[in-house]
C-alpha positions as CSV (number, residue, x, y, z in Angstrom):
1,M,89.5,104.0,103.8
2,L,90.2,100.7,102.1
3,E,86.5,100.2,101.4
4,L,86.3,103.6,99.7
5,L,89.4,102.8,97.6
6,R,88.0,99.4,96.7
7,A,85.4,101.1,94.6
8,N,87.9,103.3,92.7
9,P,91.0,105.4,93.2
10,M,90.6,108.6,95.1
11,T,92.6,111.7,95.8
12,A,93.8,112.5,99.3
13,G,91.3,115.4,99.4
14,E,88.4,113.2,98.3
15,L,89.3,110.6,101.0
16,C,89.7,113.4,103.7
17,E,86.1,114.5,103.0
18,H,84.9,111.1,104.4
19,F,86.6,111.3,107.8
20,P,86.4,113.9,110.6
21,V,90.1,114.0,111.3
22,S,92.9,116.5,110.5
23,K,95.0,116.3,107.4
24,P,98.2,115.3,109.4
25,T,96.2,112.4,110.9
26,M,95.0,111.3,107.5
27,S,98.6,111.6,106.2
28,A,99.8,109.3,109.0
29,H,97.1,106.8,108.0
30,F,98.1,106.9,104.4
31,N,101.7,106.2,105.4
32,V,100.8,103.2,107.5
33,L,98.7,101.8,104.7
34,K,101.6,102.4,102.2
35,E,104.1,100.8,104.5
36,A,101.8,97.8,104.8
37,D,101.8,97.7,101.0
38,L,98.0,97.9,101.0
39,I,97.7,101.1,98.9
40,D,99.7,102.7,96.2
41,A,100.1,106.5,95.7
42,S,100.7,108.4,92.5
43,K,101.4,112.1,92.5
44,Q,100.6,114.5,89.6
45,G,101.5,118.1,90.5
46,T,100.2,118.7,94.0
47,T,97.5,116.0,93.8
48,I,98.1,112.5,95.3
49,T,95.8,109.7,94.1
50,Y,95.6,106.5,96.1
51,R,94.7,103.0,94.8
52,I,94.1,99.8,96.8
53,K,96.5,96.9,96.1
54,L,94.0,94.1,96.0
55,S,96.5,91.3,95.4
56,V,98.3,92.1,98.7
57,L,95.0,92.4,100.6
58,E,93.6,89.3,99.0
59,D,96.7,87.3,99.9
60,A,96.5,88.5,103.5
61,L,92.8,87.7,103.8
62,L,93.3,84.2,102.2
63,G,96.1,83.5,104.7
64,F,93.9,84.6,107.6
65,A,91.0,82.6,106.4
66,Q,93.1,79.5,106.0
67,A,94.6,80.0,109.5
68,L,91.0,79.9,110.8
69,G,90.2,76.8,108.8
70,I,88.0,78.5,106.3
71,G,88.5,79.4,102.7
72,P,89.4,77.6,99.4
73,D,92.1,75.3,100.8
74,A,90.5,74.7,104.2
75,D,89.0,71.4,103.1
76,T,92.3,70.1,101.8
77,A,94.1,71.1,105.0
78,K,91.4,69.4,107.1
79,A,91.6,66.2,105.0
80,D,95.4,66.2,105.4
81,R,95.2,66.6,109.2
82,N,92.6,63.7,109.4
83,T,94.5,61.3,107.2
84,P,96.7,58.9,109.2
85,E,100.3,59.0,108.2
86,Q,101.5,55.9,106.5
87,G,104.7,54.7,108.1
88,T,106.9,51.7,107.4
89,G,104.8,49.5,109.7
90,S,107.3,48.2,112.3
């Protein structure tokens, strides 16, 4: 679902066409994604349009990548771990 929304916003009906599940099941999935703050929903009349919240997803993926030791700050984190701490030298 997130991959579909990454391309562009879609209505609930458009998204439902891509999955062989009931509307109540899709609604439950929409609610989980909204509660996780991964998607945003806007309603016009009876139509609900969903959009992905990339900044939230990007932050989550960046944190996950850094935890695995990959990503933009991974080299800095590795260097910090490999640099001996300088003490007062007793």
